[in-house]
C-alpha positions in Angstrom: -199.6 29.3 -132.8 -200.3 26.7 -135.6 -203.7 25.2 -135.5 -203.6 21.9 -133.7 -206.3 19.6 -132.3 -205.7 19.8 -128.6 -207.5 17.6 -126.0 -206.9 17.7 -122.3 -207.2 15.5 -119.2 -207.7 17.2 -115.8 -206.7 15.0 -112.9 -209.5 15.3 -110.3 -209.8 11.9 -108.8 -207.8 12.4 -105.6 -209.2 11.8 -102.2 -208.3 15.2 -100.8 -207.3 13.5 -97.5 -205.0 16.2 -96.2 -207.6 18.9 -96.8 -210.1 17.3 -94.4 -212.3 18.3 -92.8 -213.0 20.7 -95.7 -213.4 17.7 -98.0 -215.6 15.5 -95.8 -218.6 16.1 -97.9 -217.3 18.1 -100.9 -214.5 17.0 -103.2 -211.5 19.3 -103.5 -212.1 20.3 -107.1 -215.4 21.9 -106.0 -213.9 24.1 -103.2 -214.5 27.7 -104.2 -211.9 30.4 -104.9 -213.3 33.8 -105.8 -216.8 32.2 -106.2 -215.6 29.6 -108.8 -214.8 25.9 -108.1 -211.0 25.1 -108.4 -211.8 22.9 -111.3 -213.8 25.7 -113.0 -210.7 28.0 -113.1 -208.7 25.3 -115.0 -211.5 24.3 -117.4 -212.1 28.0 -118.3 -208.5 28.4 -119.3 -208.5 25.2 -121.3 -211.5 26.4 -123.2 -209.8 29.8 -123.8 -206.8 28.0 -125.2 -209.0 26.4 -127.8 -209.1 22.8 -126.5 -211.7 21.0 -128.6 -212.6 18.8 -125.6 -211.5 18.0 -122.1 -211.7 14.9 -120.0 -211.9 14.8 -116.2 -211.2 11.7 -114.1 -213.3 11.1 -111.1 -213.3 8.9 -108.0 -214.0 10.5 -104.6 -217.5 12.1 -104.6 -217.2 12.2 -108.3 -220.9 12.5 -109.0 -221.0 15.9 -107.3 -218.4 17.1 -109.8 -220.3 15.7 -112.8 -223.5 17.3 -111.6 -221.8 20.7 -111.1 -220.4 21.0 -114.6 -222.5 18.8 -116.8 -221.6 18.0 -120.4 -219.7 21.2 -121.3 -217.9 24.2 -119.8 -217.6 27.5 -121.7 -218.6 25.7 -124.9 -215.9 23.0 -124.4 -217.4 19.4 -124.3 -216.5 17.4 -121.2 -215.9 13.7 -120.9 -216.1 12.1 -117.5 -213.8 9.1 -116.7 -215.0 7.2 -113.6 -212.3 5.3 -111.7 -213.7 2.7 -109.2 -210.1 2.4 -108.0 -207.5 5.2 -108.3 -205.3 4.6 -111.4 -202.6 7.1 -110.8 -201.5 10.1 -112.9 -200.4 7.9 -115.9 -203.0 5.1 -115.5 -205.8 7.7 -115.8 -204.9 8.1 -119.5 -205.4 4.4 -120.4 -209.2 4.4 -120.4 -209.2 7.6 -122.5 -207.1 6.4 -125.5 -210.0 6.5 -127.8 -210.9 10.0 -126.5 -207.3 11.2 -127.4 -207.1 9.4 -130.7 -208.2 12.4 -132.9 -205.9 14.8 -131.1 -202.5 16.2 -132.3 -201.5 17.2 -128.7 -202.4 15.9 -125.2 -202.5 18.3 -122.3 -202.3 16.8 -118.8 -203.2 19.2 -116.0 -203.3 18.6 -112.2 -206.7 19.4 -110.8 -205.3 20.2 -107.3 -203.4 23.3 -108.5 -204.5 26.9 -108.8 -202.8 28.8 -111.6 -203.2 31.2 -114.4 -201.6 28.7 -116.7 -199.3 29.9 -119.5 -200.8 27.2 -121.7 -200.2 29.0 -125.0 -196.5 29.4 -124.2 -196.3 25.8 -123.1 -197.8 24.5 -126.4 -195.7 26.9 -128.5 -192.5 25.8 -126.8 -193.4 22.2 -127.3 -194.2 22.6 -131.0 -191.0 24.5 -131.6 -188.7 22.4 -129.5 -189.2 18.9 -130.9 -189.2 17.2 -127.5 -191.5 14.2 -126.9 -193.0 16.0 -123.8 -192.8 19.5 -122.4 -193.4 20.2 -118.7 -194.3 23.5 -117.0 -192.0 24.4 -114.1 -192.4 27.1 -111.5 -189.5 29.4 -110.5 -191.5 30.9 -107.8 -192.1 27.8 -105.7 -189.4 26.5 -103.3 -188.0 23.2 -104.5 -187.1 22.3 -100.9 -190.8 22.1 -100.1 -191.6 19.9 -103.0 -189.1 17.0 -102.8 -186.1 18.9 -104.2 -187.4 19.9 -107.6 -186.8 19.0 -111.2 -183.3 19.3 -112.5 -182.8 21.1 -115.9 -179.7 22.1 -117.9 -179.1 25.6 -119.3 -181.3 24.9 -122.3 -184.3 23.8 -120.2 -183.9 20.1 -120.9 -185.0 17.9 -118.0 -182.2 15.8 -116.6 -183.7 14.4 -113.4 -186.9 14.5 -111.5 -185.6 14.6 -107.9 -182.2 15.0 -106.2 -180.4 11.7 -106.0 -181.7 10.4 -109.3 -179.1 9.7 -112.1 -178.4 13.0 -113.9 -177.8 12.8 -117.6 -175.9 16.0 -117.9 -175.0 19.1 -115.8 -178.0 20.4 -113.7 -178.0 24.2 -113.9 -181.2 24.8 -111.8 -183.9 23.0 -110.0 -187.5 24.1 -110.3 -190.9 22.8 -109.0 -193.1 20.9 -111.5 -196.2 23.1 -111.8 -198.8 20.4 -112.7 -199.2 20.9 -116.5 -197.5 19.1 -119.4 -198.1 18.5 -123.1 -197.0 15.6 -125.3 -197.8 13.7 -128.5 -200.6 11.1 -128.4 -198.0 8.7 -129.7 -196.8 8.4 -126.2 -200.1 6.8 -125.2 -199.0 3.5 -126.8 -196.7 3.2 -123.8 -199.5 3.4 -121.3 -200.6 -0.1 -120.1 -203.5 -1.2 -118.0 -203.5 -0.7 -114.2 -202.2 1.9 -111.9 -199.2 3.9 -113.0 -197.4 7.2 -112.3 -196.5 9.5 -115.1 -193.0 10.3 -113.8 -191.9 6.9 -112.5 -193.5 4.9 -115.4 -193.2 7.2 -118.4 -190.7 10.0 -118.0 -187.9 8.3 -116.1 -187.8 5.4 -118.6 -187.7 8.1 -121.4 -184.7 9.7 -119.7 -183.0 6.4 -119.4 -183.5 5.8 -123.1 -182.0 9.2 -123.9 -185.2 10.7 -125.1 -185.7 14.4 -124.7 -188.1 16.0 -122.3 -188.2 19.8 -122.4 -189.5 22.5 -120.0 -191.1 25.9 -119.8 -190.2 27.9 -116.7 -192.5 30.6 -115.5 -192.6 33.0 -112.6 -196.4 33.5 -112.3 -198.7 32.6 -109.4 -198.9 28.9 -108.9 -200.3 27.1 -105.9 -200.5 23.4 -104.9 -203.6 23.0 -102.8 -202.7 19.8 -101.0 -203.1 21.1 -97.4 -205.4 23.6 -95.6 -202.5 26.0 -95.1 -201.7 26.0 -98.9 -205.4 26.4 -99.7 -205.6 29.4 -97.4 -202.5 31.0 -98.8 -203.6 30.4 -102.4 -207.1 31.8 -101.9 -205.8 34.9 -100.1 -203.3 35.4 -102.9 -206.1 35.3 -105.5 -208.3 37.5 -103.4 -205.9 40.3 -104.1 -204.7 39.0 -107.5 -206.2 41.9 -109.5 -204.7 44.7 -107.4 -201.2 46.0 -107.0 -198.9 43.9 -104.7 -198.8 46.8 -102.2 -202.5 46.4 -101.5 -201.8 43.6 -99.0 -205.1 44.4 -97.2 -207.1 43.6 -100.3 -210.0 41.2 -99.9 -212.4 39.5 -102.3 -216.0 39.7 -101.1 -218.9 38.2 -103.0 -221.7 40.7 -103.9 -224.0 38.1 -102.3 -222.2 38.2 -98.9 -223.3 40.4 -96.0 -221.1 42.7 -93.9 -222.5 44.2 -90.7 -222.1 47.8 -89.6 -218.6 48.5 -88.3 -217.2 45.1 -89.4 -213.6 44.9 -90.7 -212.5 42.5 -93.4 -208.8 42.6 -94.3 -207.0 40.3 -96.7 -209.8 37.7 -96.7 -212.1 35.8 -99.1 -215.8 35.9 -98.3 -218.0 33.7 -100.5 -221.7 34.1 -101.4 -224.1 33.7 -98.5 -221.5 34.3 -95.8 -222.3 36.9 -93.1 -220.0 39.0 -90.9 -221.7 40.4 -87.8 -221.6 44.0 -86.5 -218.2 45.1 -85.2 -216.6 41.7 -86.1 -213.0 41.6 -87.4 -211.8 39.1 -90.1 -208.2 38.9 -91.2 -206.4 36.4 -93.4 -209.3 34.1 -93.4 -211.7 32.3 -95.8 -215.5 32.3 -95.2 -217.1 29.6 -97.3 -220.7 29.9 -98.5 -223.1 30.2 -95.7 -220.5 30.8 -93.0 -221.5 33.2 -90.2 -219.5 35.3 -87.8 -221.3 36.7 -84.8 -221.3 40.3 -83.5 -218.0 41.5 -82.1 -216.1 38.3 -82.9 -212.5 38.2 -84.1 -211.4 35.6 -86.7 -207.7 35.4 -87.7 -206.0 33.1 -90.2 -208.8 30.6 -90.2 -211.1 28.8 -92.6 -214.9 28.7 -91.9 -216.5 25.8 -93.8 -219.9 25.7 -95.4 -222.6 26.9 -93.0 -220.1 27.1 -90.0 -221.0 29.6 -87.3 -218.9 31.6 -84.8 -220.9 32.8 -81.8 -220.9 36.5 -80.9 -217.9 37.7 -79.0 -215.6 34.7 -79.9 -211.9 34.9 -80.7 -210.8 32.4 -83.3 -207.2 32.0 -84.6 -205.7 29.4 -86.9 -208.6 27.1 -86.9 -210.8 25.2 -89.4 -214.4 25.4 -88.3 -217.0 23.1 -89.6 -220.6 22.2 -88.5 -220.7 18.9 -86.7 -222.4 16.5 -89.1 -224.1 13.3 -88.3 -221.7 10.4 -88.1 -218.6 12.7 -87.9 -216.0 11.4 -85.4 -213.9 14.2 -84.0 -210.1 13.6 -84.1 -207.8 13.9 -81.1 -206.9 17.5 -81.9 -210.5 18.6 -82.6 -212.7 20.5 -80.2 -216.5 20.4 -80.4 -218.3 23.5 -79.1 -221.9 24.4 -79.7 -222.4 22.1 -82.7 -219.2 23.2 -84.4 -215.9 21.3 -84.8 -212.7 23.4 -84.4 -209.7 21.8 -86.0 -206.2 23.3 -85.7 -205.1 24.7 -89.1 -201.6 23.3 -88.7 -198.4 24.3 -90.4 -197.7 23.1 -93.9 -196.0 19.7 -93.7 -194.0 20.6 -96.7 -192.4 18.0 -98.8 -194.7 15.0 -98.2 -197.3 15.4 -101.0 -200.5 13.5 -101.2 -200.5 10.6 -103.7 -203.5 11.4 -105.9 -204.6 10.3 -109.3 
């Protein structure tokens, strides 16, 4: 790949509303997967690509994110862009025009996605293709779950961003936008002040003007983390990511977690400081740092939050369990038992994505 000065923006300012109660006191970018915050997985990959610097926009509980990562990650300098009010996926770029001025390429990456991003392939395709922007699309995700998907022609040129939009050519396939795109800093002159959306306010006008937007389609693991169900599925997928597909029982267990005698942990993710009592059974579940499962309990397809405790002999299935914190007002579907709040995990709502900047 030719040497280029690449700078990136990771969008991490969202409210994480649909992930509550997990995000009541911790912003979504800091939720751990295999012992690493979600944001950390993306920043590590940007550093490995050779980004000379990355910016991260902040809003909800942003100071926690800043304190967690500091001024650099894996040798890559970090710039923090505070947003007193959410600016949207395009508006987030406006305060960073000076930051991107020295760059040859701009990478924009969603902070609410979990992926082993094919960033080198994305950049190579962009440099070779001559398009003004190149988007990463997933062939693995179901377009019906994500608003119908992005329409492309046989050459990978983007023709529309959702079904029903005007199509400037014959759509060969529809794929899901996977949350990463690269473009020239020259496009930043089109970004004005105020809140703006990158698709509605930049890419759609580009299509209307006949300008070319290219794509890279990949079949790797990509997860949107907008709901508790998606977060659970993504974390369990990564828990077994380093093993063969047939090892469906595979778990990821932190060396700093504790498993009692006779306990069974199958296809689960157990973070540092979590404890599973004697004879307890855990399947398809996440145990956050400090979570505790009592002796003989059964926990199935659930998420135990930070410091949550399940009493001995308890059966839990498809629940989010959090300690009851001061000032927390339980919802209509919540149950409060012994100082813990039990929230139904709920099925994925599907196509209604959270509007986050």
